[in-house]
N, C-alpha and C positions, 0 to 999 in steps of 0.2 A: 251533600254530593255523594255519588256511590264511592264507595271504597275500592281501591284498586286491588285486585288481585296478584298474588307474585305470578311470576314468570314459569309457568312448570318445565320439568325438565321434557326434551322431545325424545322419543322412541322411534326408531327406523322400521318402517313396515315394509313385506315384500308385497308386490305387485306382479303377478304373472304375466310373462310377455313384455315386461318393461327392459330397456336395456340397463346394463349396471352403473351407468353415469346417470340414472334418473334417481332423484333424491325426493323420497316421499316420507313426511312425518305426520303423526297425529299425536295430541296433545293429551297430556293424561287429566288435564282439569277441562272443563266447560269453560267456555268463553262466555263473558257476561253478555247476558241476552238484552239489557236496557240500552246498550252502546249501538247507536245507529251505523249500520256499516255504509261506508260512501268510496264510489268509484275513484273520485279525487283523491280522498286519503290513501285508499289502497295505492294507486300510482306513483304518489309522492314517497310511499315507503318502499316499493320497489326501486324507484329511481334512486333514492338515497343509499338503498344497500349495494348499489353499483360503485359505489364512491364518487367523487368530484366530476363535475362535468355535466351537462346538458341533459335534458328528459330523452331517454331512450325506449320506455316501454309503452305500449298503447293498448287499448281494450279491444279486442274482437268484438263484432258484431254481427258478421255473417254465419248463418246456420251451419253453412258447410265447414267453416274454421272452427264454430263454437263444438263441434262434434269431437275436437281433439284438444282444444285449449280455449283458456279464457283471456290469456294475456300474452302478447309477444314482444320480446326484445330483438327486432332484425337482426340477421348476421351481419350486415354491412356495419350498421352500427355500432356492434360490439367490437368489429374490428377495427373500427377508428377509436374505438376507447382502450381495447386492450390488444391491440396488434393483432398478428397472425396467431399469437397463443390461445390457447382455449381459456375459457373464463374460470378464474381461479376455485378451487373447489370450495375454500371459505366462503368465497361470495355466495354462491349457488346455496350452502348450507345457511347462510344467513338470511337469503331470500325465502327459504323455504319455513324456515323458524319465524318468520316476520309476525309481530303482535304490536298491537297499540290500538290507540282510539281511532275507531272508524275503519280498521285495516281488517279486510275480510282473510278466514283462516285458509292457507295454503294446504293443497294436497301434495302436489308433487311439482318437480321443475326439470326439464328436460333440454339437453340439445337438440335440435332438428335441422334438416337442410334450411329452413327459413330462418332457425335463429333461435333463442331460447324460449321454450315454450311452458307456460304455467298454467296449471288447472287449478282450481280452489276445491276445497272442501265441498261439494255443492249441497250435499244434504245438511250440513252445519248453516250454510249459506241460507238455503230455505227455510231452516229452524228459526235463526235469528231473525229475519226479515217477516217472515208471516207471522211469527207470534208476537209482533209488534209493528203490524202493518199501517197503522195509523201514521205512525212517526214519519212513513216515507212519504205521506200524502201532503205534507205542509212543509214550507222553508222553514231552514233552520232559524231559532230565534237571533235576534240582532245582539250583538256582543258589546255594542257600546252606542253613544248616542246616535239617533237617525236623522237623516238630513229633512229639512222642510222642503216641500216644492209646491209651487202655486203652477197648476197646469191649465194654459190658456189656449183655448181653442176658437179662432176667431170666426171659424164657418158657423157656429151655431148664435151668431149675433142676427141673422135672418130668418127667413122663413122657410119650410120645407120645400113649398113649389120652387125658390129659387135655389134650390140646394144642387150644385153641379155633383157629378161623381167624384171627380178629385177632391172636393169639399167633404163628400159623405166618408171619404177614405181618411181622411185626417180626423173626422168625429169618432169612427171605429178604433183608429189607433190610439186615440186619447182617452178613450173609455176603455181600452184594453190596458194602457200603460198605468191609467188610475188602479185599475183592480188589481195588476200584478206589484206595483208600490206599497200598496196598502196591504196586500198580503205579507209585505217585506216590513210590515209595521212603520212604513214610511208616512209621515203626515203630509196629507195632500190637500189642496185646496183648489177647486175647479172653477174656473173664469171662462166666460161670462155665464153670470145665472141667465137662464132661459126666459125670454119676455114675449116672444113671440106665442099668441094663444094655441096655434096649431104645433107649434114643434114639439111640444111635452108628448102628444098623443103619438107623435110620429115616433120619438124617441124610445117610447113604453113598446111600441109596434118592435122595433129594432133591438129591445132588451138594453138600452142603454141607460145608465144610471146617471142622471146630470141634475144639478140644484134649479129650480125656478124660485123666481120672486118678482114680487109686485111693483117695489119700491126702487126707484134710482138712487143710488149714493150721492150725496151734495158734491157738486164740482165748484163751488164758488171759491175756495182758494186756488184752485188750478186754473180757473177762469183769469182771476187777478193775475196771476204770475204769467199767464199767456198773454194778457193784454199789455203786460210790460216788457215782453219780450217781442211783439210783433215788427215787422219790417215796416219802413215809412209807409204812409197813409196813400203816397203816390199810385202804389200799385191796387189800389182798391177797386178801381174800377174794372180791373182784369180778373177778378175772384168771382168765383161761382156764387149763386144766392145763398144764403144761410152759412157762409162761412165767415167767421171772426176776423181771418187775417193768416199771413203766411208768418212761421218761425222761421229763423235761420239757423241750419243745424252744422253747417261747414265747419265752424271752430270745433264743436265738439266731435264730429266726425273726424278731424285730424287728430285729436287728442285720443280718442277711445276707439274709434269706429275701424280706422284702417287698419290697424295691426291685429285685430280681431277678426278680420275677413268681411266686414259690411261692403257692401256694393260702393265704390269710388265717386259714383254718379250722385248719390244720395247728398243733397245739401240744403232743403227746406223742406217744411210739412204745413200745409194747409190745415188749419186749427177749426174745427166743427164743434157743436155742442155734443154730437154721439162721439165723437172722439175723446171728448173731456170726459164723458160718462164711463167710458170703458176704462180710460187711465185711473178715474177715481176708483172703478171696481177693482182694478188691480191692485191700487193702492192699499183700498180696505181690505182686501185679502191678505196682504203681507202685516198691516197693523194690527190685526186681529187674529194674527197665528197662535197666540198662546189658547183661544178658543178652540182650536183643533183639537185638543184634547177632550173634547164632548165626543170626539167619533171613537174614543178608546184607544188614540193612537199615542206611543210615546213619543215626546218632542225633545229636540236637542236643548240644551241648559241656556244656550246665547237666545233671547228671543228679538234679536237685533234684525234688521232689513239685511244685514250681510249675511246671516246664517241661512238665506233664503237663495233657492234656487229657482229662477222664474222659466218654465220650459214651455215656450210657444210651438205648438203642434198646427202648422200650416200647411195649406198645399200651395204647391209652387207658383200659381197664380196671386198669391196672397203676401208671399215671402218679401218683396220687395216694400209694400206698405208696411209690413210688420216692423222691418228695419227702421223706417222711419218713426214710427212708434214708439219703439225701444231708445232711441235717441232722444225723443220728444219728453219723455218720461224722466230720463235724466236731467233734461233739460228743464224741466219745470218742476221737480221734486228732488231735492238734494239727499234724500234718505231713501231713494229708489234704489231695491237691491242691486250690485254690481255686477252681480253674475245672472246675465240672462242668454239662454242658448234656444237654439232653433231646429226643430226637428221637421224637415221640409219633407212632404210628400209628393212622390213624383207623379207625372201626369197619367191619366186613366184612358186608355184607347178602347173602342169597343167594335166589335164584327156582328154583324146579325141583328142591328138594331141601330137607329137613328143615333147620330154623333153628339146631338142635342140632347138626348135622354137626362131627365132629372133624376134625383134620388127618389121620391115616391112612384114615378114611372117604372123605375129599377126594379123597386120591390113589386109592384105589380104584376110586372111583367114575372119574375121569377115565381111569385106566388102561383100566379095563372099555370105554369108550366110544372111546378109540384104537384098540383090537383089533376092535372091533365094525366102526368105520367101515373100517377096512384090509382086512378080511377081505370086506366088501360090495365095495369098490373093486375088490379083486383075484380075488374070486369063488373063494375057495378058504381051507378052514381053516389060517390062518398060525400059532395058537398052540402047534401041536407042533414047530414050527420054532426053534432057541435063537438062530439070528441074527436072525429077526424078533422074538422077543421083547425081545431087547435094544434093536433099534429102537423098539418099541413103549414100553420103558421111556424112552428118552431123548426121544420124543415127548411123553410123558406129562408128565415135569419141564419140558420146555420150557413146554408149554402151561400148567402151574401157574405157573411164575416168569413168564410174560409177563403172567398174568391178575394177580398179586400185585404186579408191580413197574411196569406200563405206566399206572399211577394214581399221581399223586404221594402219596407215603406220608402227608403230613400229612391228605389228604382220605379222605372216606367211599367205600370201593369197593363196588361191585355185582357180584355174580357171578352170571351166568345160566348153570346148571348141566344145562339140558335136553340131551338127544342132539345135538339140532341144532345146539349150541354149538362143537361139533368139526367141522373141514371144513378142508381144504386149500385149498378155493375163497375161502374168506374171506381179505382183505388184512390183519386187524389182529389175528392169533394168533401164538403161538409155533410152531403146526403149521404156518401158510404160511411162517414164517422157517425152519424146519427142514427144509421140503420144496424150498426153494430152495438149502439148503445141500447137500442131497443132490444137487439138479441140477447144481450145481458141482463136487462130488465126483465125479459120474459123466461129467462132461465133461472132468476133468483124466484120469481113470482110463482112458476110452476115446481120449483123445490118446495117453497112454502105450502102450497096446496096439497101437494104430494104428502108430507109429513103430516097436516091435518087429516088426510085420508088413511094415514097409516102405512103408506106404502114405502116410506123412509123413516128411518129412526131419527129423532132430534141430531143436528150436526153436535158431535162431541167437543169438549175443549180442545182448542187450537194446540195446547201444550201436550196434549196426549196422543198426537198423530205421529206416525210414524213416517219422515220424512225422506227416508231411503227408499220409499216405494215410488217417488216421483223420478220416474227416470225417463219420460217422453222428453225429446229434444224440444218440442214447442212448449213444454212447459218450463225448461230453461231459459228458451228464449224470452218469453215473456217478463219472466223475473230478471234477467240478468241485463236486457235492454231497456226494460220500460219502468218495473217497479224500482230495481236499486238504484238507477242513477236518475230518479226523478227530482229529488232535492236539488241536484247539481243542475238540472235543466232551468228549475224555478229560479237559482240563483242566477244563471245566465242571462233570462229573459228580462231581468231587472238591472243587467248590467250597464244602464244608463252611465255616464261617467258621472256619478253624482259623490260629493257636493262640487263636481266640477272644476277641480283644480286646475286644468290644463287650460291654455289659451286657446281661441277659436271659438267661431260663432255656433258651428253646426254641430250636432249629436247624432247618434245614428241610433237605431232600435231594431230588434230581433223578433219581430211578432212571428216571422214564418217558423222560427224555431218550436213553438207550441205547435202549429198546424202540421209541419213534419213529424214531431212526435206522435200525434194522435193518429195521424193516416197509418205511420209504420205499426204502431200497438193496434189499430184496427187490422191491419192487412195480418198481422201475426196471430191474433185472435181469430180473425175468420178462418184461417188456415187449419188453425187447430180444432176449431168447433166443427169445420167440415169434415174432418179426419178423424175425430175421437167422440165417441157417446157419451159425453160429460154425465148425462143422468141417462142410466138404462137400466130396466130392472126385469131380471129373467123370470123365467116360467116359474121356477121354483120359488123364487123370492116373491111372485106374485102370490102363489100359493100360500106361502108361511105367512103373507100379508106385511113384509116390510124389506128392509134391506137394500143397498144399492150396490152398484157395479159401474165399472167403467170398462167399455168395450171398444176395441180398435175396429175400425170400419175396414182397413186395410188387412 
């Protein structure tokens, strides 16, 4: 564990042009570089410095405001806290002198017409972040035992040809949640394993990682219990072919379902071999939870079924049947997990295409549109080039995932599928984000090649750079709005109520958060890239055979 540094004395420094009421300090000792700075930690410290009461400070995000301040305590909120009096001088001193784990170093704090404005020591923040930037690309390590999750997506029981767009949305949401939860060291087991022979190919096409097996689990124990629970035989004539019988769920519904929010009309369930097979797979996923450590994930010490959360990610059309399945599982298996939650994906409406469009047809439509737009832009037939075709496939998947995930899963999704909806110029699509990813990749590749040619020197150690030279507002915008808060974003995206101690059947997910973040990051990077020559070699440097410079286009 890193040894804590003593709190250094603070020295006031003069800033020309600042009012006398502005407090500015600089620490005599450097702050520890290994400690990751955090927006939430800094906001927490700022609010604590104001004394008892609710949160007041907020982080600025707009470029116009960031020219003058990084955090603001609004005047009206301060008046509610301190009355008509000014904020006590001692409080402002305490704010400027804030230090602690994850707290960003403060440069100055000043009263303004908008409220109390605070600016960070930006060069110090640049140094702290960029000298350990890898620490900001991953979520914080868990501080305790992580929950166990069985992630169930019933849409994957069928074949791609019958997959509706609302079901495809559920599949992509489930895959997204699995990746996010695993990144947070949560043990995740995905059900059902894919058995349709065509589904694995389609999922690989979509870059969806989901297990597939050839053998079905045994249903004998569940079948015997189901037969014992079947309703009287007089109903047998009215049952569909292949149905074992009907199990009454009314009593269990009254006991567990009504208070949790299940549909009150759920009273019975038709039992089939396919249904028992799915229950057996869910049962097996829970019972084999200890084997989840083979994924390298930390598991909770309690291996019992009650330590699990079963999260059903379903389309709105599948929700009612899934509620029956929940109750049937409890009915037939006394060791079934007590906690079952539903994430219900809203309906998908389309314009510019038939409403009966299936998931594979949707992919082919978007792929054809991406190929057409790219060919028009580059003025030649690129579909004969394998490298370009792989790029088109990646762009198509990016477009589809952004369309499906950029709206909160619980809300209705409207898809505009006309040709005009595919463009690298629009700033709200996956295509735009991938376009800027390609820009970055080209930038790094160009730099590496130029180093090999002797145009640029090898990049020096980050610790040797002078971060005070980073004065462009676009540079601070990228760091303060994207890199610095990224760990908080990762934490928020995994903020499902796990292990779900609260009552209720439904949970919400925030898949749109990541999409909005990537779009905003791409917009900020694109604006900076279009305005600043990131790699520019002067005539003199060309003559000398090396060196780099950054020249403003404006």
